[in-house]
Steps between C-alpha positions, in 0.01 A plus 500: 500500500212575733247755364522702819864569424398706194174662611272515807167344571190714530416533870132449431424152621247427229756595231854419623621523137860573430548846350831589345436870557320507830378834642533594863192656664493757784414209730846362437379197310566415138228416249468421135372757254144370540487536875715803572193726543413528870142409438615175331688361795317653800791735557577581865595855395131566432390387844784633722837378631562126556665359809861411468562736219613860476238768495321461171330801356128448448447548124223731405242364259380669184266789586243371249224314691502127430859484379732284716831587334759717677527865416795634316568721801552201728734342247746792463463665841725395785324712766192412705238776523149364515336820619571721204432469125787391282687795347771337291518500124313166496181652637235638267576874452127587502345309791832428676401134557728208421382220267648177368671492168176394322294793638760776517354702206233755587241360255531154653419597853235775435728757642307737727770770463463496125116528530541791740738667262267467206213624719708807602601571144138477388392728784776750406385494138138559604602786730692667212199458262261635765727792586549610141187396314215439739484829697153646450508841330395805701240575238308327224692553171294639220532377144652783293476505123805648344457711193736370237610774266519399134849500352600812301693299245279466185644158420418366847160655490420342168620165628277524809204601284554208267512246788186662658318478167580131462359437856189702429431313179480175698271635773290757326128446419300661225345828609216445248329167572412480128868484399655156476872446546537301181314763291720795596876486407739584778647795315146655481449495879569760763586358842430724807471468871159642604447624857174597661511798739158637567316606814306231678667200327810306585811549299527243229753419231488287185720435195295548180561521127301694244504538128720789397207632312282548806390850591580617855137560583417143406795368706372707794165318487658160465739559795203621715310179415813291575515654849125477542449866563119543535327693220331713764832651601425878486848648456635494144801264464816563301824321409830638619838389382758435772843571367748216536806729510340727758226327715390825648426647157150426366296642210134452407425326171272638226202270436469591128852385411634149452634345814816381321574861400509608858666210685761241426529132577551408870377839620273544797154650451297619802124503494409790725205729575731782607834625365761247625672614813204685646261385766155605625 
């Protein structure tokens, strides 16, 4: 039996091999599976109609530059429309161009439509951020310190005081430079927050601890030295306790009594030349 009786020979002269499953090209010639692509056999459908044959549709090449393979659009389409972009389902839905089977995916042909979509989405996101978060305020906002009212529940108040005392023990320095931390037990110390509020000097604040046996007058001198109040300051200074439960309530301390008899741990003591709350 002749081989041609079973299959057909590839029409490419340099091949001419018998293929048992030959494929017919748009140029009405049959080729083997190796030369069926138009760019493998110099297909007439890529160059125009041949004489002596019916009108052959010119097959559109892949839209990717440098690729010689036919586009999917030219394979499945039966209509000739060279002036418009392909619009069938084989065209890329983003850039509307037609590519070969190897470059049909958007990431394989650097799809301009996809890039434009990403750019538009980024621009829309930036517009939303600018519209909602970047509008300049009509005035410069001022920092406002909110006054936090202490809780009225005794249990919560005791818990807050306990936590505050623990923090103060770690940050407090000795009000008397002669006292050493290792020489004075913790239970014999009084931790306070001292604040300077005198005319002609900036407001200062410091966390100090004193022996519970210190007299208030002695504590007054030590706090003045700590804030470097000049000895030439003419107006007599005094210590005023600022109530934790009522910040607006203050009472002067007596210099001849022990400091620990008049204030408690974590309290705020104000060093002032005038009754607290008054001004010149």
